[in-house]
C-alpha positions as a Markdown table, in Angstrom:
| # | Residue | x | y | z |
|---|---|---|---|---|
| 1 | Unk | 5.3 | 24.1 | 37.6 |
| 2 | Unk | 5.6 | 20.2 | 37.0 |
| 3 | Unk | 2.3 | 20.6 | 34.9 |
| 4 | Unk | 3.8 | 23.3 | 32.6 |
| 5 | Unk | 7.0 | 21.5 | 32.2 |
| 6 | Unk | 5.3 | 18.1 | 31.3 |
| 7 | Unk | 2.8 | 20.0 | 29.1 |
| 8 | Unk | 5.8 | 21.7 | 27.3 |
| 9 | Unk | 7.4 | 18.2 | 26.7 |
| 10 | Unk | 4.1 | 17.0 | 25.0 |
| 11 | Unk | 3.6 | 20.3 | 23.1 |
| 12 | Unk | 7.0 | 20.3 | 21.8 |
| 13 | Unk | 7.2 | 16.7 | 21.1 |
| 14 | Unk | 5.2 | 17.3 | 18.0 |
| 15 | Unk | 7.7 | 19.7 | 16.6 |
| 16 | Unk | 10.7 | 17.2 | 17.2 |
| 17 | Unk | 8.3 | 14.7 | 15.2 |
| 18 | Unk | 8.4 | 16.8 | 12.1 |
| 19 | Unk | 12.2 | 16.1 | 11.3 |
| 20 | Unk | 11.6 | 12.5 | 12.2 |
| 21 | Unk | 8.7 | 12.0 | 10.0 |
| 22 | Unk | 10.6 | 13.4 | 7.0 |
| 23 | Unk | 12.8 | 10.3 | 6.1 |
| 24 | Unk | 9.5 | 8.4 | 6.0 |
| 25 | Unk | 7.8 | 10.7 | 3.5 |
| 26 | Unk | 11.2 | 10.7 | 1.5 |
| 27 | Unk | 11.1 | 7.0 | 1.3 |
| 28 | Unk | 7.5 | 6.1 | 0.9 |
| 29 | Unk | 6.4 | 9.1 | -1.2 |
| 30 | Unk | 10.1 | 9.7 | -3.0 |
| 31 | Unk | 10.0 | 13.5 | -2.0 |
| 32 | Unk | 12.7 | 15.4 | -3.1 |
| 33 | Unk | 15.1 | 17.6 | -0.6 |
| 34 | Unk | 13.0 | 20.8 | -1.7 |
| 35 | Unk | 9.5 | 18.8 | -1.0 |
| 36 | Unk | 10.9 | 17.6 | 2.4 |
| 37 | Unk | 11.8 | 21.4 | 3.1 |
| 38 | Unk | 8.4 | 22.2 | 2.2 |
| 39 | Unk | 7.3 | 19.9 | 4.8 |
| 40 | Unk | 9.2 | 21.8 | 7.3 |
| 41 | Unk | 7.6 | 24.9 | 6.2 |
| 42 | Unk | 4.2 | 23.6 | 6.7 |
| 43 | Unk | 5.1 | 23.2 | 10.3 |
| 44 | Unk | 6.3 | 26.7 | 10.8 |
| 45 | Unk | 4.4 | 29.0 | 8.3 |
| 46 | Unk | 1.3 | 29.6 | 10.7 |
| 47 | Unk | 3.2 | 29.3 | 13.7 |
| 48 | Unk | 5.8 | 31.9 | 12.5 |
| 49 | Unk | 3.0 | 34.1 | 11.4 |
| 50 | Unk | 0.6 | 33.6 | 14.3 |
| 51 | Unk | 2.7 | 33.1 | 17.3 |
| 52 | Unk | 3.3 | 36.9 | 18.0 |
| 53 | Unk | -0.1 | 37.7 | 17.3 |
| 54 | Unk | -1.2 | 35.4 | 20.1 |
| 55 | Unk | 1.5 | 37.1 | 22.5 |
| 56 | Unk | -0.2 | 40.2 | 21.8 |
| 57 | Unk | -3.7 | 38.8 | 22.7 |
| 58 | Unk | -2.5 | 37.1 | 25.8 |
| 59 | Unk | -0.8 | 40.8 | 26.8 |
| 60 | Unk | -4.2 | 42.0 | 26.7 |
| 61 | Unk | -6.2 | 39.2 | 28.3 |
| 62 | Unk | -5.2 | 36.0 | 29.9 |
| 63 | Unk | -6.3 | 32.8 | 28.0 |
| 64 | Unk | -5.2 | 29.8 | 30.0 |
| 65 | Unk | -7.5 | 27.8 | 28.2 |
| 66 | Unk | -4.6 | 28.1 | 24.7 |
| 67 | Unk | -2.5 | 26.0 | 26.7 |
| 68 | Unk | -4.4 | 22.6 | 26.2 |
| 69 | Unk | -6.2 | 23.3 | 23.2 |
| 70 | Unk | -3.1 | 24.5 | 21.6 |
| 71 | Unk | -1.0 | 21.0 | 22.6 |
| 72 | Unk | -4.2 | 19.0 | 21.6 |
| 73 | Unk | -4.1 | 20.5 | 18.1 |
| 74 | Unk | -0.4 | 20.1 | 17.7 |
| 75 | Unk | -0.7 | 16.4 | 18.1 |
| 76 | Unk | -3.9 | 16.1 | 15.8 |
| 77 | Unk | -2.2 | 17.5 | 13.0 |
| 78 | Unk | 0.8 | 15.2 | 13.0 |
| 79 | Unk | -1.5 | 12.3 | 13.6 |
| 80 | Unk | -3.1 | 13.0 | 10.3 |
| 81 | Unk | -0.3 | 13.5 | 8.4 |
| 82 | Unk | 0.5 | 10.0 | 7.4 |
| 83 | Unk | -3.2 | 9.4 | 6.2 |
| 84 | Unk | -3.4 | 11.1 | 3.0 |
| 85 | Unk | -1.4 | 10.4 | -0.1 |
| 86 | Unk | -1.7 | 13.8 | -1.9 |
| 87 | Unk | 1.3 | 16.2 | -0.8 |
| 88 | Unk | -1.2 | 18.9 | -0.2 |
| 89 | Unk | -3.0 | 16.8 | 2.4 |
| 90 | Unk | 0.1 | 16.0 | 4.3 |
| 91 | Unk | 1.2 | 19.8 | 4.2 |
| 92 | Unk | -2.2 | 21.0 | 5.6 |
| 93 | Unk | -2.2 | 18.5 | 8.4 |
| 94 | Unk | 1.2 | 19.4 | 9.5 |
| 95 | Unk | 0.3 | 23.1 | 9.3 |
| 96 | Unk | -2.4 | 22.2 | 11.5 |
| 97 | Unk | 0.1 | 21.0 | 14.1 |
| 98 | Unk | 2.1 | 24.6 | 13.7 |
| 99 | Unk | -1.1 | 26.3 | 14.4 |
| 100 | Unk | -1.6 | 24.4 | 17.6 |
| 101 | Unk | 2.2 | 25.1 | 18.4 |
| 102 | Unk | 1.4 | 28.9 | 17.8 |
| 103 | Unk | -1.4 | 28.9 | 20.2 |
| 104 | Unk | 0.3 | 27.2 | 22.9 |
| 105 | Unk | 3.6 | 28.8 | 23.6 |
| 106 | Unk | 2.8 | 32.6 | 24.4 |
| 107 | Unk | 0.4 | 32.0 | 27.2 |
| 108 | Unk | 2.2 | 28.6 | 28.7 |
| 109 | Unk | 5.6 | 31.0 | 29.0 |
| 110 | Unk | 3.7 | 33.6 | 30.6 |
| 111 | Unk | 2.3 | 31.2 | 33.3 |
| 112 | Unk | 5.6 | 29.6 | 33.5 |
| 113 | Unk | 7.3 | 32.9 | 34.4 |
| 114 | Unk | 4.6 | 33.9 | 37.0 |
| 115 | Unk | 5.0 | 30.3 | 38.6 |
| 116 | Unk | 8.9 | 30.5 | 38.6 |
| 117 | Unk | 9.9 | 34.0 | 40.2 |
| 118 | Unk | 13.5 | 32.8 | 40.0 |
| 119 | Unk | 13.8 | 34.0 | 36.5 |
| 120 | Unk | 16.2 | 32.2 | 34.2 |
| 121 | Unk | 16.9 | 29.3 | 36.0 |
| 122 | Unk | 13.2 | 28.5 | 36.7 |
| 123 | Unk | 12.4 | 29.4 | 32.7 |
| 124 | Unk | 15.5 | 26.8 | 32.1 |
| 125 | Unk | 13.4 | 24.2 | 33.5 |
| 126 | Unk | 10.3 | 25.1 | 31.5 |
| 127 | Unk | 12.3 | 25.3 | 28.4 |
| 128 | Unk | 13.9 | 21.9 | 29.2 |
| 129 | Unk | 10.7 | 20.4 | 29.1 |
| 130 | Unk | 10.2 | 21.6 | 25.6 |
| 131 | Unk | 13.4 | 20.4 | 24.6 |
| 132 | Unk | 13.1 | 16.9 | 26.0 |
| 133 | Unk | 10.0 | 16.7 | 24.1 |
| 134 | Unk | 11.6 | 17.7 | 21.0 |
| 135 | Unk | 14.2 | 14.9 | 21.6 |
| 136 | Unk | 11.5 | 12.3 | 22.5 |
| 137 | Unk | 10.0 | 13.2 | 18.7 |
| 138 | Unk | 12.1 | 10.9 | 16.9 |
| 139 | Unk | 12.3 | 8.2 | 19.6 |
| 140 | Unk | 8.4 | 7.9 | 19.7 |
| 141 | Unk | 8.0 | 8.8 | 15.9 |
| 142 | Unk | 10.6 | 6.0 | 14.6 |
| 143 | Unk | 9.6 | 2.8 | 16.0 |
| 144 | Unk | 5.6 | 4.0 | 15.3 |
| 145 | Unk | 6.4 | 4.2 | 11.7 |
| 146 | Unk | 9.0 | 1.8 | 11.2 |
| 147 | Unk | 6.4 | -0.8 | 12.4 |
| 148 | Unk | 3.1 | 0.7 | 10.8 |
| 149 | Unk | 4.5 | 2.7 | 8.2 |
| 150 | Unk | 3.0 | 6.2 | 7.7 |
| 151 | Unk | -0.8 | 4.8 | 8.3 |
| 152 | Unk | 0.2 | 4.3 | 11.6 |
| 153 | Unk | 0.3 | 7.9 | 12.4 |
| 154 | Unk | -3.0 | 8.6 | 14.1 |
| 155 | Unk | -1.2 | 6.3 | 17.0 |
| 156 | Unk | 0.9 | 9.9 | 17.4 |
| 157 | Unk | -2.1 | 11.9 | 18.7 |
| 158 | Unk | -2.2 | 9.9 | 21.8 |
| 159 | Unk | 0.3 | 11.9 | 24.0 |
| 160 | Unk | -1.4 | 15.4 | 22.9 |
| 161 | Unk | -4.7 | 13.8 | 23.9 |
| 162 | Unk | -4.0 | 12.5 | 27.2 |
| 163 | Unk | -1.7 | 15.4 | 27.7 |
| 164 | Unk | -4.3 | 18.3 | 26.8 |
| 165 | Unk | -7.2 | 16.4 | 28.9 |
| 166 | Unk | -4.7 | 16.3 | 32.0 |
| 167 | Unk | -3.5 | 20.0 | 31.4 |
| 168 | Unk | -7.2 | 21.1 | 31.6 |
| 169 | Unk | -8.2 | 19.6 | 34.4 |
| 170 | Unk | -5.0 | 20.9 | 36.4 |
| 171 | Unk | -5.8 | 24.6 | 35.0 |
| 172 | Unk | -9.6 | 24.6 | 35.6 |
| 173 | Unk | -8.9 | 26.7 | 38.8 |
| 174 | Unk | -6.9 | 29.1 | 37.0 |
| 175 | Unk | -9.1 | 32.4 | 36.5 |
| 176 | Unk | -7.9 | 35.0 | 34.1 |
| 177 | Unk | -6.9 | 37.4 | 37.1 |
| 178 | Unk | -4.9 | 34.7 | 38.8 |
| 179 | Unk | -3.1 | 34.1 | 35.5 |
| 180 | Unk | -1.8 | 37.5 | 34.9 |
| 181 | Unk | 1.6 | 38.7 | 35.7 |
| 182 | Unk | 2.0 | 41.9 | 37.4 |
| 183 | Unk | 5.0 | 44.1 | 36.4 |
| 184 | Unk | 6.0 | 47.1 | 38.5 |
| 185 | Unk | 7.9 | 50.3 | 37.6 |
| 186 | Unk | 9.3 | 48.5 | 34.1 |
| 187 | Unk | 9.9 | 50.0 | 30.8 |
| 188 | Unk | 10.3 | 48.5 | 27.5 |
| 189 | Unk | 13.5 | 48.4 | 25.8 |
| 190 | Unk | 12.5 | 47.8 | 22.0 |
| 191 | Unk | 16.0 | 48.3 | 20.5 |
| 192 | Unk | 17.5 | 45.8 | 22.8 |
| 193 | Unk | 14.6 | 43.5 | 22.0 |
| 194 | Unk | 15.3 | 43.9 | 18.2 |
| 195 | Unk | 18.7 | 42.9 | 18.8 |
| 196 | Unk | 17.8 | 39.9 | 20.6 |
| 197 | Unk | 15.3 | 38.9 | 18.0 |
| 198 | Unk | 18.4 | 38.6 | 15.4 |
| 199 | Unk | 19.9 | 36.2 | 17.6 |
| 200 | Unk | 16.6 | 34.3 | 18.0 |
| 201 | Unk | 16.1 | 34.0 | 14.3 |
| 202 | Unk | 19.6 | 33.2 | 13.4 |
| 203 | Unk | 19.6 | 30.5 | 15.9 |
| 204 | Unk | 16.3 | 29.1 | 14.6 |
| 205 | Unk | 17.4 | 29.1 | 11.1 |
| 206 | Unk | 20.4 | 27.1 | 12.0 |
| 207 | Unk | 18.7 | 24.7 | 14.5 |
| 208 | Unk | 16.0 | 24.3 | 11.8 |
| 209 | Unk | 18.4 | 23.5 | 9.1 |
| 210 | Unk | 20.4 | 20.8 | 11.2 |
| 211 | Unk | 16.8 | 19.2 | 12.2 |
| 212 | Unk | 15.8 | 18.8 | 9.0 |
| 213 | Unk | 18.7 | 17.6 | 7.0 |
| 214 | Unk | 21.0 | 16.1 | 10.1 |
| 215 | Unk | 19.1 | 12.5 | 9.8 |
| 216 | Unk | 19.6 | 12.3 | 6.1 |
| 217 | Unk | 23.3 | 13.6 | 6.0 |
| 218 | Unk | 24.1 | 11.2 | 9.1 |
| 219 | Unk | 22.5 | 8.4 | 7.2 |
| 220 | Unk | 24.8 | 9.1 | 4.0 |
| 221 | Unk | 27.7 | 9.8 | 6.1 |
| 222 | Unk | 27.9 | 7.1 | 8.4 |
| 223 | Unk | 25.5 | 4.4 | 6.7 |
| 224 | Unk | 22.1 | 3.1 | 7.8 |
| 225 | Unk | 18.9 | 4.6 | 8.5 |
| 226 | Unk | 19.1 | 4.1 | 12.3 |
| 227 | Unk | 22.3 | 6.1 | 12.1 |
| 228 | Unk | 20.7 | 9.1 | 11.1 |
| 229 | Unk | 17.8 | 8.9 | 13.5 |
| 230 | Unk | 20.3 | 8.6 | 16.3 |
| 231 | Unk | 21.8 | 11.8 | 15.0 |
| 232 | Unk | 18.8 | 13.5 | 15.6 |
| 233 | Unk | 18.2 | 12.1 | 19.1 |
| 234 | Unk | 21.7 | 13.0 | 20.3 |
| 235 | Unk | 21.2 | 16.8 | 18.8 |
| 236 | Unk | 17.5 | 17.4 | 20.6 |
| 237 | Unk | 18.8 | 15.0 | 23.8 |
| 238 | Unk | 22.3 | 16.7 | 24.4 |
| 239 | Unk | 20.4 | 20.2 | 23.7 |
| 240 | Unk | 17.9 | 19.0 | 26.3 |
| 241 | Unk | 20.7 | 18.9 | 28.9 |
| 242 | Unk | 22.2 | 22.4 | 27.5 |
| 243 | Unk | 18.9 | 24.0 | 28.2 |
| 244 | Unk | 19.3 | 23.4 | 31.7 |
| 245 | Unk | 23.0 | 24.1 | 31.7 |
| 246 | Unk | 22.4 | 27.4 | 30.2 |
| 247 | Unk | 20.5 | 28.6 | 33.4 |
| 248 | Unk | 23.0 | 27.3 | 36.0 |
| 249 | Unk | 25.9 | 29.2 | 33.7 |
| 250 | Unk | 24.0 | 32.5 | 33.7 |
| 251 | Unk | 23.6 | 32.3 | 37.3 |
| 252 | Unk | 27.6 | 32.2 | 37.7 |
| 253 | Unk | 28.6 | 34.4 | 34.4 |
| 254 | Unk | 25.6 | 36.2 | 33.5 |
| 255 | Unk | 23.1 | 35.5 | 30.5 |
| 256 | Unk | 24.6 | 37.8 | 27.7 |
| 257 | Unk | 28.0 | 36.4 | 28.2 |
| 258 | Unk | 26.7 | 33.2 | 27.9 |
| 259 | Unk | 25.1 | 33.7 | 25.2 |
| 260 | Unk | 27.8 | 35.2 | 23.2 |
| 261 | Unk | 30.4 | 32.5 | 24.3 |
| 262 | Unk | 27.6 | 30.0 | 23.0 |
| 263 | Unk | 27.3 | 31.1 | 19.7 |
| 264 | Unk | 31.1 | 31.7 | 19.0 |
| 265 | Unk | 31.3 | 27.8 | 19.9 |
| 266 | Unk | 28.7 | 27.0 | 17.5 |
| 267 | Unk | 30.6 | 28.3 | 14.3 |
| 268 | Unk | 33.4 | 25.4 | 14.1 |
| 269 | Unk | 30.6 | 22.9 | 15.6 |
| 270 | Unk | 28.7 | 23.4 | 12.7 |
| 271 | Unk | 31.6 | 23.6 | 10.2 |
| 272 | Unk | 32.6 | 19.9 | 11.9 |
| 273 | Unk | 29.4 | 18.4 | 11.2 |
| 274 | Unk | 29.5 | 18.9 | 7.4 |
| 275 | Unk | 33.3 | 17.8 | 7.3 |
| 276 | Unk | 34.2 | 15.3 | 9.9 |
| 277 | Unk | 34.0 | 12.0 | 8.4 |
| 278 | Unk | 32.5 | 8.7 | 9.7 |
| 279 | Unk | 30.9 | 8.2 | 13.1 |
| 280 | Unk | 33.4 | 10.9 | 14.1 |
| 281 | Unk | 30.7 | 13.3 | 13.3 |
| 282 | Unk | 28.6 | 12.6 | 16.3 |
| 283 | Unk | 31.1 | 14.7 | 18.4 |
| 284 | Unk | 30.5 | 18.1 | 16.5 |
| 285 | Unk | 26.7 | 17.1 | 16.6 |
| 286 | Unk | 27.1 | 17.0 | 20.4 |
| 287 | Unk | 28.9 | 20.2 | 20.7 |
| 288 | Unk | 26.6 | 22.1 | 18.2 |
| 289 | Unk | 23.7 | 20.9 | 20.3 |
| 290 | Unk | 25.1 | 22.4 | 23.4 |
| 291 | Unk | 26.2 | 25.8 | 22.0 |
| 292 | Unk | 23.0 | 25.9 | 20.3 |
| 293 | Unk | 20.5 | 25.2 | 23.1 |
| 294 | Unk | 22.4 | 26.5 | 26.4 |
| 295 | Unk | 21.1 | 30.0 | 25.3 |
| 296 | Unk | 17.7 | 28.9 | 24.6 |
| 297 | Unk | 15.8 | 29.6 | 27.6 |
| 298 | Unk | 18.1 | 32.7 | 28.2 |
| 299 | Unk | 16.7 | 34.3 | 25.0 |
| 300 | Unk | 13.2 | 34.1 | 26.9 |
| 301 | Unk | 14.2 | 35.6 | 30.0 |
| 302 | Unk | 16.1 | 38.5 | 28.5 |
| 303 | Unk | 13.1 | 39.0 | 26.1 |
| 304 | Unk | 10.7 | 39.3 | 29.2 |
| 305 | Unk | 13.1 | 41.7 | 31.1 |
| 306 | Unk | 13.5 | 43.9 | 27.9 |
| 307 | Unk | 9.9 | 44.0 | 27.4 |
| 308 | Unk | 8.3 | 43.5 | 31.2 |
| 309 | Unk | 5.3 | 45.3 | 30.2 |
| 310 | Unk | 4.6 | 42.6 | 27.4 |
| 311 | Unk | 5.5 | 39.2 | 28.5 |
| 312 | Unk | 3.3 | 37.7 | 25.9 |
| 313 | Unk | 4.8 | 39.2 | 23.2 |
| 314 | Unk | 8.3 | 38.7 | 24.6 |
| 315 | Unk | 7.5 | 35.0 | 24.8 |
| 316 | Unk | 6.0 | 34.4 | 21.4 |
| 317 | Unk | 8.8 | 35.7 | 19.9 |
| 318 | Unk | 11.7 | 34.7 | 22.0 |
| 319 | Unk | 10.3 | 31.2 | 23.0 |
| 320 | Unk | 7.5 | 30.4 | 20.5 |
| 321 | Unk | 8.9 | 32.0 | 17.2 |
| 322 | Unk | 12.4 | 31.0 | 18.1 |
| 323 | Unk | 11.1 | 27.4 | 17.5 |
| 324 | Unk | 9.2 | 28.1 | 14.4 |
| 325 | Unk | 10.7 | 30.8 | 12.3 |
| 326 | Unk | 13.8 | 28.8 | 11.3 |
| 327 | Unk | 11.6 | 26.4 | 9.2 |
| 328 | Unk | 11.1 | 29.4 | 6.7 |
| 329 | Unk | 14.5 | 29.1 | 5.6 |
| 330 | Unk | 14.3 | 25.3 | 4.9 |
| 331 | Unk | 13.6 | 25.6 | 1.4 |
| 332 | Unk | 16.4 | 27.9 | 1.1 |
| 333 | Unk | 18.7 | 25.0 | 2.3 |
| 334 | Unk | 17.0 | 22.4 | 0.6 |
| 335 | Unk | 17.3 | 24.4 | -2.7 |
| 336 | Unk | 21.1 | 24.6 | -2.2 |
| 337 | Unk | 21.5 | 21.1 | -1.6 |
| 338 | Unk | 19.4 | 20.2 | -4.8 |
| 339 | Unk | 21.6 | 22.5 | -6.7 |
| 340 | Unk | 24.8 | 21.4 | -5.4 |
| 341 | Unk | 25.2 | 19.0 | -2.5 |
| 342 | Unk | 24.0 | 18.3 | 0.9 |
| 343 | Unk | 27.4 | 19.1 | 2.4 |
| 344 | Unk | 27.4 | 22.3 | 0.8 |
| 345 | Unk | 23.9 | 23.3 | 2.3 |
| 346 | Unk | 24.8 | 22.3 | 6.0 |
| 347 | Unk | 28.2 | 24.6 | 5.2 |
| 348 | Unk | 26.0 | 27.6 | 4.5 |
| 349 | Unk | 24.5 | 27.4 | 7.9 |
| 350 | Unk | 27.6 | 28.2 | 9.3 |
| 351 | Unk | 26.7 | 32.2 | 8.5 |
| 352 | Unk | 23.8 | 31.9 | 10.9 |
| 353 | Unk | 25.6 | 31.2 | 14.2 |
| 354 | Unk | 28.2 | 33.9 | 13.2 |
| 355 | Unk | 25.1 | 36.5 | 12.9 |
| 356 | Unk | 24.0 | 35.6 | 16.1 |
| 357 | Unk | 27.2 | 35.9 | 17.6 |
| 358 | Unk | 27.6 | 39.6 | 16.2 |
| 359 | Unk | 24.2 | 40.5 | 17.4 |
| 360 | Unk | 24.5 | 39.4 | 20.7 |
| 361 | Unk | 27.7 | 41.2 | 21.4 |
| 362 | Unk | 25.8 | 44.2 | 21.2 |
| 363 | Unk | 23.2 | 43.0 | 23.8 |
| 364 | Unk | 23.3 | 44.4 | 27.7 |
| 365 | Unk | 22.1 | 42.9 | 30.6 |
| 366 | Unk | 18.8 | 44.3 | 31.7 |
| 367 | Unk | 17.3 | 44.8 | 34.7 |
| 368 | Unk | 15.0 | 42.1 | 36.1 |
| 369 | Unk | 11.7 | 42.8 | 36.1 |
| 370 | Unk | 9.7 | 42.6 | 39.5 |
| 371 | Unk | 6.9 | 40.1 | 39.3 |
């Protein structure tokens, strides 16, 4: 399990790297809000389309080699993004990283569920690894690009190359049959899974919207480039802690209840980010991070219990697609910011946790599947 948690950190570091790279692209290449949002789309387009397909493939046949391979490709794409001057080259490099992310998540989540038979708490650790990686993205990217500029981006490949090699060596003993998850006497509930998917997509959109524009907003609101990067670290760092907290709370109060309360709290928190002045804006950032990340791992175990015969598909949607599909909404948010102000764009995000809360009200607690 430790290898999967650490590997998830390395893989998702490259998703956290995308919003951290954006301010440098805007500063060095004078990208508009809409162009910056297009970079976010590059990170998520292939990932959003292909992630469920990888999930279907891994339901038919275990492919543990996708875990180190996906991680490596994700890092190579980010490493290449600063080398070309053209927008197309940068877009394609980021898209390559998204492809690696798509390949990684479904099979990694299947293996994590097999290893972690205690369900939502064990999956919380796995999800925690990913969110720690998200938080480390700005921490690693910012000093590298501050001192070396975009031309230093190849240095960002190093964690993926090392992590991919170590993961491959650790997983060499896993054979296809050993990687399979055996499910007994379970029935797929597609209706509940559809409702959960609405929750996942809405959560993904608001999280990506904040990830794309929070650094720019806080830098303007508080003053200073570093202030914006600190806001990203707070969002992803507190969110990582919230992921583990979600598993603990679910064990006490139930997964569905925790999901509902989390999204109810997220609504005023997002409003606060847009309206609270000065350094006090960090407080609603903290609350929003908790509200949006506490249910993160619970989505995955709920999805796997709704579709116990299709763990790869459920994982591809709830864990993988959840992290990527929201980027497809970034251009719309960027367009709102360009047409009005960035503050109005952030306020428009309030609709999304409200939608997630309304969909979560119709969720029911599934029976736990036997592994």
